[in-house]
Residue, then its C-alpha position, 0 to 999 in steps of 0.5 A: m500500500i505504501i509503495k503504491y501511493n508513495s509517488l502521489v504523496c511525494a508529488l503532493l508534498l512537493g506541490i505544497a512546497v511551492f508556497t512559503l512555509p516554515s523551515i520544519y516543513y522543508i526538513f520533513l519534505r527532504i526526508l520523505v522525498t528521499l525515502g520515496a526516491i529510495l523506494i522507487v530506486v529499489q522498484s526500478s532495480i528489480q524491474k531492471e529500469y536503469l534510466w528511471m533508477s538513475v533519475f531517482i538516484v539524482i533526486g535522492i541526492i538533491f533532497n538528501p537530509f544528511i548532507p543538504i544542498y542549499l540554493f538560498r533562493k526560493l525561486h530556484w527550489i520552486w522549479i526543482d520542486l515542480l520538476v521532481a513532482s512531475f517525475f513522481l507523477i509520471d511514476f505514479f501514472r505509468p503502467k507497471p509491468k505485470e509479473k509473468v506467470i509461467v504455466s507448465k504443461p504436465h510432462i508425459r514420459k515416453y519410453d522408446r527404448d526401455k518400455m516398462y510393462 
């Protein structure tokens, strides 16, 4: 359930970040966006989508709360927030590949040389 709506929640939080809010919200935003990006990186690596995985690795680095990147201007962050929110929305609405179900037919043994009677 968390993985399914992860992208939507992150996109909504990034959309709200366009407004002027207290600094604690942006710390909270950094933590959630980084965790959301990590979840998508794990999903993409399982599905072998390496381009999508690399995009979200970069997003995780930009929003990382441990060694934060400061741009000191709200206008720069607004564009980054909207761009990253669009990536999260693309991830939410793109069709996910279904798991392949392999149905095996029963194997019938044929004895050509050594017949059992």
